[in-house]
C-alpha positions in Angstrom: 113.6 74.9 105.4 116.6 73.5 107.4 116.3 69.8 108.5 115.1 69.9 112.3 114.7 67.2 114.7 110.8 67.2 115.1 108.6 64.9 117.2 104.9 64.3 117.2 102.7 65.1 120.1 98.9 64.3 120.4 96.4 66.9 122.0 92.8 66.5 122.6 90.7 69.5 121.5 87.1 69.9 120.9 85.7 70.2 117.3 85.3 73.9 117.8 88.8 74.4 119.3 90.2 72.3 116.3 88.5 74.6 113.9 89.5 77.7 115.6 93.1 76.5 115.6 93.0 75.8 112.0 91.4 79.1 111.2 94.1 80.9 113.2 96.8 79.1 111.4 95.3 79.9 108.0 94.9 83.5 109.2 98.7 83.6 109.7 99.5 81.7 106.7 101.2 78.8 108.6 100.3 75.5 109.6 98.6 74.5 112.9 102.0 73.0 114.0 103.9 76.1 113.1 101.5 78.2 114.9 101.6 76.0 118.2 105.4 76.1 117.9 105.3 79.9 117.7 102.9 80.1 120.7 105.1 78.0 122.7 108.1 80.1 121.8 106.5 83.2 123.0 105.3 81.6 126.1 108.9 80.6 126.9 110.2 84.0 126.0 107.6 85.7 128.5 108.6 83.3 131.3 112.4 84.1 130.8 111.4 87.7 131.0 109.8 87.1 134.4 113.2 85.7 135.6 
C-alpha cells in the first residue's frame, strides 16, 4: 500500500455499535478504519452529486 498521511481520530460508540462496526468490517474483509474511510468517501461522493 502506498504511504499515506493518516491521522488518528477518537469516536465514542456503545459496545453494541463497536461490535457491529467490527463485524461489518470483517464481513467486507477490511479493517474498521478502512470501512469508516470508505463510508466517508461514499458520503462525500453523494454530497457532491447533490450540488
